[in-house]
C-alpha positions in Angstrom: 57.1 218.6 -32.6 56.9 214.9 -32.8 57.6 212.2 -30.5 61.1 211.5 -32.2 62.1 215.3 -31.3 60.7 215.8 -27.8 62.6 212.3 -26.8 65.7 213.7 -28.5 65.6 217.2 -27.2 64.9 215.6 -23.5 68.0 213.2 -24.0 70.4 216.0 -25.1 69.8 218.6 -21.6 69.8 215.3 -19.6 73.2 214.7 -20.8 74.3 218.0 -21.1 73.7 218.5 -17.5 74.9 214.9 -16.4 78.8 215.7 -18.1 78.4 219.3 -16.7 78.0 217.8 -13.6 81.0 215.3 -14.4 83.3 218.3 -15.5 82.6 219.5 -11.6 82.5 216.1 -9.7 86.4 216.2 -12.1 87.1 219.5 -10.7 86.5 218.6 -7.2 88.8 215.7 -7.1 85.6 213.2 -6.5 86.8 211.3 -9.4 88.1 208.2 -7.5 83.7 207.7 -6.8 83.2 205.7 -10.3 79.8 205.1 -9.0 78.8 208.6 -9.5 80.4 208.7 -12.9 78.9 205.9 -13.8 75.1 206.9 -12.7 75.9 210.3 -14.6 76.8 208.4 -17.7 74.4 205.6 -17.9 71.3 208.3 -16.5 71.0 209.6 -20.2 70.9 206.3 -21.5 68.4 204.8 -19.2 66.1 207.7 -18.9 66.0 207.5 -23.1 65.5 204.1 -23.0 62.3 204.5 -21.4 61.0 208.0 -22.8 61.7 205.7 -26.1 59.5 203.1 -24.6 56.9 205.5 -23.4 56.3 207.8 -26.5 57.5 205.4 -30.0 56.2 201.9 -28.8 52.6 203.6 -27.0 53.2 202.2 -23.6 51.4 205.2 -22.1 48.8 205.0 -24.0 47.6 201.6 -22.8 48.2 202.1 -19.5 45.7 204.8 -19.5 43.0 203.0 -21.5 43.6 200.2 -18.3 42.8 203.2 -16.2 39.8 204.3 -17.5 38.6 200.9 -18.2 39.1 199.7 -14.6 38.1 203.5 -13.6 34.5 202.8 -15.8 34.2 199.3 -14.4 34.4 200.8 -10.2 31.9 203.7 -11.6 29.4 201.4 -12.4 29.5 199.1 -9.4 29.3 202.1 -7.2 26.0 203.0 -9.4 24.6 200.0 -8.3 24.9 200.9 -4.6 22.4 203.6 -5.4 23.8 206.5 -2.6 21.4 208.6 -1.3 22.2 211.9 -2.5 23.5 215.1 -0.5 21.2 218.2 0.6 18.0 216.2 1.3 17.5 216.1 -2.8 
């Protein structure tokens, strides 16, 4: 399963749940709350956009590489200190 299929399936599930919520809201006479309706409609779009940027444009691997580089730097600095081992070994 490639990234596009995953993104589209997640966005479709999100969209269907948003419109199910919109249907429930309209039958509860809360239609006057336009902020809720707007968030239900724009929520799936924002989610799909973020998922697209994270997966397709490979933002997430860049974040992981940066984290690994920083973690390796911190570990190398701690190794300089030469902490004594626990347990008296």
